[in-house]
C-alpha positions as CSV (number, residue, x, y, z in Angstrom):
1,M,-44.8,-7.0,33.0
2,R,-44.0,-3.8,34.9
3,I,-46.3,-3.1,37.9
4,L,-46.7,0.2,39.8
5,G,-47.9,0.0,43.4
6,I,-49.5,3.0,45.0
7,D,-50.0,3.4,48.8
8,P,-52.2,6.5,49.0
9,G,-51.9,9.1,51.7
10,L,-52.8,12.8,51.8
11,Q,-49.4,13.8,53.3
12,T,-47.3,11.0,51.8
13,T,-48.1,8.7,49.0
14,G,-45.8,5.8,48.4
15,F,-45.0,4.3,45.1
16,G,-43.1,1.2,44.0
17,V,-42.3,-0.2,40.6
18,V,-41.3,-3.8,40.0
19,D,-40.8,-5.9,36.9
20,A,-42.3,-9.4,37.0
21,D,-41.2,-12.2,34.8
22,G,-43.1,-15.3,36.0
23,H,-42.1,-15.6,39.6
24,R,-38.9,-13.6,39.2
25,L,-39.2,-10.0,40.5
26,N,-36.8,-7.2,39.8
27,Y,-36.8,-3.9,41.6
28,V,-37.1,-0.8,39.4
29,A,-37.8,2.2,41.6
30,S,-39.7,3.4,44.7
31,G,-40.2,6.6,46.6
32,T,-42.8,9.0,47.9
33,I,-44.9,11.9,46.8
34,R,-45.1,14.4,49.6
35,T,-47.6,17.3,50.0
36,T,-46.3,18.5,53.4
37,Q,-44.9,21.7,51.8
38,L,-48.5,22.9,51.4
39,A,-50.8,24.2,54.1
40,R,-52.8,21.6,55.8
41,G,-56.0,23.3,54.8
42,D,-55.1,23.4,51.1
43,L,-56.9,20.2,50.1
44,P,-57.2,21.0,46.4
45,G,-53.5,21.9,46.2
46,R,-52.5,18.7,47.9
47,L,-54.7,16.6,45.5
48,K,-53.2,18.4,42.6
49,V,-49.7,17.5,43.8
50,L,-50.7,13.9,44.2
51,F,-52.3,13.7,40.8
52,E,-49.3,15.3,39.1
53,G,-46.9,13.2,41.1
54,V,-48.5,9.9,40.1
55,T,-48.8,11.0,36.5
56,E,-45.0,11.8,36.5
57,V,-44.2,8.4,38.0
58,V,-46.3,6.7,35.3
59,K,-44.7,8.7,32.5
60,R,-41.2,8.0,33.8
61,Y,-41.4,4.3,34.5
62,Q,-44.1,3.3,31.9
63,P,-45.8,0.5,33.9
64,D,-48.1,-2.0,32.2
65,Q,-50.4,-2.3,35.2
66,A,-51.0,-0.5,38.5
67,T,-52.4,-1.5,41.9
68,V,-53.7,0.8,44.7
69,E,-54.4,0.0,48.3
70,I,-58.1,0.0,49.2
71,V,-59.0,2.4,52.0
72,F,-60.3,1.0,55.2
73,V,-62.7,2.9,57.6
74,N,-60.8,4.6,60.4
75,V,-62.2,5.4,63.8
76,N,-62.0,9.1,62.7
77,P,-64.4,9.6,59.7
78,Q,-62.7,12.9,58.7
79,S,-59.4,11.0,58.2
80,T,-61.2,8.4,56.2
81,L,-62.7,11.0,53.9
82,L,-59.4,12.7,53.4
83,L,-57.6,9.5,52.7
84,G,-60.3,8.5,50.2
85,Q,-59.8,11.8,48.4
86,A,-56.1,11.2,48.1
87,R,-56.8,7.7,46.8
88,G,-59.2,9.1,44.3
89,A,-56.5,11.5,43.0
90,A,-54.1,8.6,42.6
91,L,-56.8,6.5,40.8
92,A,-57.7,9.4,38.5
93,A,-54.1,9.9,37.5
94,L,-53.7,6.2,36.8
95,V,-56.8,5.8,34.7
96,A,-56.1,9.1,32.9
97,Q,-52.9,7.3,31.6
98,D,-55.0,4.3,30.5
99,L,-53.6,1.9,33.0
100,P,-55.5,-1.1,34.3
101,V,-55.8,-0.8,38.0
102,A,-56.1,-3.6,40.6
103,E,-57.0,-3.0,44.2
104,Y,-56.0,-4.8,47.4
105,T,-56.6,-4.1,51.0
106,A,-53.7,-3.7,53.5
107,L,-54.8,-7.0,55.0
108,Q,-54.5,-8.8,51.7
109,M,-51.1,-7.3,51.0
110,K,-49.8,-8.1,54.5
111,K,-51.1,-11.7,54.3
112,A,-49.4,-12.1,50.9
113,M,-46.1,-10.6,52.0
114,V,-45.7,-11.7,55.6
115,G,-48.3,-14.4,56.1
116,H,-50.7,-12.7,58.4
117,G,-52.8,-9.5,58.1
118,R,-51.7,-7.9,61.4
119,A,-48.1,-7.6,60.3
120,A,-46.1,-4.6,61.5
121,K,-44.7,-2.1,59.1
122,N,-41.2,-3.2,59.8
123,Q,-42.1,-6.8,58.9
124,V,-43.4,-5.7,55.5
125,Q,-40.3,-3.6,55.0
126,E,-38.0,-6.6,55.7
127,M,-39.9,-9.0,53.5
128,V,-39.9,-6.4,50.6
129,R,-36.1,-6.0,51.1
130,R,-35.6,-9.8,51.0
131,M,-37.9,-10.5,48.1
132,L,-36.4,-7.8,45.9
133,Q,-32.8,-8.3,47.3
134,L,-32.5,-4.7,48.2
135,P,-29.3,-3.5,50.0
136,G,-31.4,-1.7,52.7
137,L,-34.9,-1.2,54.0
138,P,-37.2,0.9,51.9
139,G,-39.2,3.6,53.7
140,T,-42.6,2.5,55.1
141,D,-44.8,4.1,52.5
142,A,-42.5,2.9,49.6
143,A,-42.4,-0.6,51.2
144,D,-46.2,-0.8,51.3
145,A,-46.4,0.3,47.6
146,L,-43.8,-2.3,46.6
147,G,-45.7,-4.9,48.7
148,L,-48.8,-4.1,46.7
149,A,-46.9,-4.5,43.4
150,I,-45.5,-7.8,44.6
151,T,-48.9,-9.0,45.7
152,H,-50.3,-8.2,42.3
153,A,-47.4,-9.9,40.5
154,H,-48.2,-13.1,42.4
155,A,-52.0,-12.9,42.7
156,G,-53.0,-10.8,39.7
157,A,-52.7,-13.6,37.1
158,A,-54.8,-16.0,39.2
159,M,-57.4,-13.3,39.8
160,A,-57.6,-12.5,36.1
161,R,-58.1,-16.1,35.2
162,I,-60.9,-16.4,37.8
163,G,-62.5,-13.2,36.5
164,E,-62.5,-14.7,33.0
165,V,-64.6,-17.7,34.2
166,A,-66.9,-15.9,36.7
167,E,-67.6,-12.3,37.2
168,L,-66.0,-11.0,40.4
169,Q,-68.4,-9.3,42.7
170,R,-67.6,-6.6,45.3
171,R,-69.2,-7.0,48.6
172,Q,-72.3,-5.0,48.8
173,H,-72.1,-4.4,52.5
174,A,-69.8,-5.0,55.4
175,M,-69.2,-4.1,58.9
176,Y,-65.8,-2.8,60.0
177,K,-64.2,-3.1,63.4
178,S,-60.6,-2.6,64.3
179,G,-59.6,-2.8,60.6
180,R,-61.4,-6.1,60.0
181,S,-64.3,-6.6,57.8
182,Y,-67.1,-9.0,58.9
C-alpha cells in the first residue's frame, strides 16, 4: 500500500510518500510545496498553488491512501483560520483524486513516532530517518508528512478494523490549552 502524508501549511506544505508492506516501510519521496513566491495577502493564489501542488504529487506518485494532520487551535485565531484554509485546499485536492483520507493530530503522530506527544521537530526528523533508513535528515515539514504516513501505516489497519465493528465518533466538543485537548 502506498501512503501519502500531508503536513499542511499556508507558506510550506510538506508531503511524504511511503510504501507499506506489513510492517516493512520503504521511502518513495518527500518534499515541500511552497507559496512564498506569492504576496502574503494573496490567499486565493496561495490556496490554488497548494491545491495544484497536492494534485501533482498525487498524480506523480499514485498513492492508495492519504493522511493529513489535523489542525490544532493556536493562540492566534487568525493563524488558525489561515492554516485551516491551507488544510482545506489539501483535503479538497486529495478527495478530488478519489483518495481515502485519514486524519491524525500532531500529538498522535509524535506519540507514534517518538513515544511522547511533546517531541521536538528534530526528534521526529531523526526517527523518520532511522525508520526509513534515509542517508540524511529530511526537512522538518517533509519529516512531519513522512511521520503521518508512517503513523497511518502502523495504526491505519487497526483503526479500520475498529471502525468495521463500531462506528468511530469525533469528539463533539473539547477545550484546548497549550496544544492539548481536554
